[in-house]
C-alpha positions in Angstrom: 209.9 27.0 55.6 206.7 27.3 53.7 204.9 24.0 53.1 202.3 23.8 50.4 199.7 21.1 50.3 196.4 20.8 48.5 193.4 20.9 50.9 189.6 21.3 50.5 190.2 25.0 50.8 192.7 25.0 47.9 196.5 25.0 48.0 197.8 25.8 51.5 201.1 27.6 51.8 202.4 27.4 55.4 205.0 30.1 56.2 207.8 29.1 58.6 210.3 31.8 59.8 213.8 31.8 58.4 215.5 34.8 60.0 214.2 38.2 60.7 211.1 38.9 58.6 212.1 36.1 56.2 210.4 32.8 55.3 211.2 29.7 53.2 208.7 28.2 50.8 208.4 24.5 50.2 206.1 22.3 48.1 205.8 18.7 49.2 209.2 19.0 51.0 211.0 20.7 48.0 212.2 24.3 48.3 210.3 26.6 46.0 211.4 30.0 47.4 214.2 30.4 49.9 214.3 33.4 52.3 211.6 35.7 51.1 209.7 38.5 52.9 206.5 37.7 50.9 206.1 33.9 51.0 202.5 33.9 49.8 203.1 36.0 46.7 206.5 34.5 45.9 205.1 31.0 46.5 202.3 31.7 44.0 204.8 32.9 41.4 206.8 29.7 41.8 203.7 27.6 41.6 202.6 29.4 38.4 206.1 28.8 37.0 205.6 25.1 37.7 202.4 25.0 35.7 199.8 25.3 38.5 196.4 26.5 37.4 196.3 30.3 37.7 192.6 30.1 38.8 193.3 27.6 41.6 192.8 29.1 45.1 195.8 29.3 47.5 195.8 30.2 51.2 198.7 31.0 53.5 199.0 29.8 57.1 201.7 30.4 59.6 203.4 27.3 60.8 201.5 25.7 63.7 198.3 27.7 62.9 195.1 26.5 61.3 194.0 30.1 60.5 194.2 31.3 56.9 196.2 34.5 56.8 195.9 35.3 53.1 193.8 33.8 50.3 193.7 34.4 46.6 193.9 32.9 43.1 197.4 31.8 42.2 197.5 33.9 39.0 196.3 37.1 40.7 198.6 36.8 43.7 201.5 36.1 41.4 200.9 39.5 39.8 201.5 41.3 43.1 204.3 42.3 45.4 204.4 44.5 48.6 205.7 48.0 48.3 206.7 50.1 51.3 207.6 53.1 49.1 204.3 54.8 49.8 203.5 58.4 50.8 202.5 57.3 54.3 205.2 54.6 54.6 202.6 51.9 55.1 203.1 48.7 53.1 200.7 48.2 50.2 200.1 45.6 47.5 201.6 46.8 44.2 202.0 45.3 40.7 204.9 42.8 40.5 207.5 43.6 37.9 210.1 40.9 37.1 213.7 41.8 36.7 214.5 43.2 33.2 216.7 40.2 32.3 214.1 37.6 33.3 212.6 35.0 31.0 209.1 36.3 31.7 209.8 39.5 29.7 210.6 37.4 26.6 208.2 34.5 26.8 205.4 35.8 28.9 206.0 32.9 31.3 207.3 33.4 34.8 211.0 32.5 35.2 212.9 31.2 38.1 213.9 34.7 39.0 210.4 36.0 38.8 209.3 33.2 41.1 211.1 35.1 43.8 214.2 33.1 44.1 217.5 34.6 45.2 220.8 34.8 43.2 222.0 31.4 44.5 218.8 29.6 43.5 218.8 31.3 40.1 222.4 30.1 39.6 221.5 26.5 40.6 218.5 26.6 38.2 220.7 27.7 35.4 223.0 24.7 35.8 
């Protein structure tokens, strides 16, 4: 699970494994993003969708660690994803593009789907 708390360093996202190369993201005990391979970036999209300041700094730590693994402004991190479709096969940051049917394409605001949630979470949010 990913736990997010505000600290002197900014907003801390703690990644906890949930299966092979997957992580859950939580904010104050509430699930933001379930089973993602990019907890920091998806977590930032979810925070942005909830109205967090895009200029606020977020950091990611792995569960049980006090070492910051990633750091960035929520708004900038929300604009990124990780692409493995590179010439050399090495993962790289790439511009994030929400699904064509997402609310973000109509309103300019991140939607539940663009926050990195899976089909089940999107269905729950629609209810």
